[in-house]
C-alpha positions in Angstrom: -86.9 -62.3 -17.5 -88.5 -59.6 -15.4 -87.5 -56.0 -15.1 -86.2 -56.4 -11.6 -83.8 -59.3 -12.8 -82.6 -57.3 -15.6 -82.1 -54.2 -13.4 -79.8 -56.3 -11.0 -78.0 -58.0 -13.9 -77.3 -54.4 -15.2 -76.0 -53.5 -11.7 -73.5 -56.5 -11.6 -72.2 -55.6 -15.1 -71.4 -52.2 -14.0 -69.8 -53.5 -11.0 -67.5 -55.8 -13.3 -66.7 -52.9 -15.5 -64.8 -51.3 -12.6 -65.2 -47.8 -14.2 -64.0 -44.9 -12.0 -65.5 -42.6 -14.3 -69.0 -43.6 -13.2 -70.0 -41.8 -9.9 -72.0 -44.0 -7.2 -74.1 -41.7 -4.7 -74.9 -43.7 -1.7 -77.8 -42.8 0.5 -79.0 -44.6 3.8 -82.5 -46.0 3.7 -84.5 -46.0 7.0 -86.9 -48.7 8.2 -89.9 -47.4 6.5 -88.2 -47.5 3.3 -87.4 -43.8 3.0 -84.2 -42.5 1.3 -82.4 -40.3 3.7 -80.5 -37.3 2.2 -78.0 -36.0 2.1 -75.8 -38.9 0.6 -73.4 -40.7 2.7 -70.6 -41.2 0.1 -69.8 -40.4 -3.3 -67.2 -42.9 -4.8 -65.9 -43.7 -8.2 -67.6 -47.1 -9.3 -65.3 -50.0 -8.3 -65.7 -53.8 -8.4 -65.3 -53.9 -4.5 -68.3 -51.5 -4.1 -70.5 -53.7 -1.9 -67.3 -54.6 0.4 -66.5 -50.9 0.7 -70.2 -50.1 1.7 -70.2 -52.7 4.2 -66.8 -51.9 5.7 -67.6 -48.0 5.8 -71.2 -48.1 7.0 -72.1 -51.4 8.2 -74.9 -53.7 7.3 -78.3 -52.1 6.3 -80.3 -50.9 3.4 -79.0 -48.5 1.0 -80.0 -46.7 -2.2 -77.5 -46.4 -4.8 -77.6 -43.8 -7.6 -74.9 -44.5 -10.5 -74.0 -41.8 -13.2 -72.0 -41.7 -16.2 -71.5 -37.9 -16.5 -74.8 -36.4 -16.4 -76.6 -39.7 -17.3 -78.3 -41.8 -14.7 -77.2 -45.4 -15.4 -78.6 -47.2 -12.4 -80.9 -46.6 -9.3 -82.0 -49.2 -6.7 -82.1 -50.2 -3.1 -79.7 -53.0 -1.9 -79.3 -54.7 1.3 -75.9 -55.3 2.8 -75.4 -57.8 5.4 -72.4 -58.5 7.8 -69.9 -61.2 6.4 -70.3 -64.7 7.8 -67.8 -65.6 10.6 -65.5 -68.2 9.5 
């Protein structure tokens, strides 16, 4: 298993933990891949994070930084798409 796969498995484990003690900082990413500061949102970690992200800011690329106190537990860029029409 490569490091990128392990990274995203760690992210989904964090989602499943639904730990509001962890803080998620959400940044927008521009078309060139640059992270735009300041952050868009600062939320407690929750299982519906990706739905909240899409509902609040729409589809696009976002950089997530997740902290447990002062310890960084995850960083990564994720793409969020519009929900499929049913």
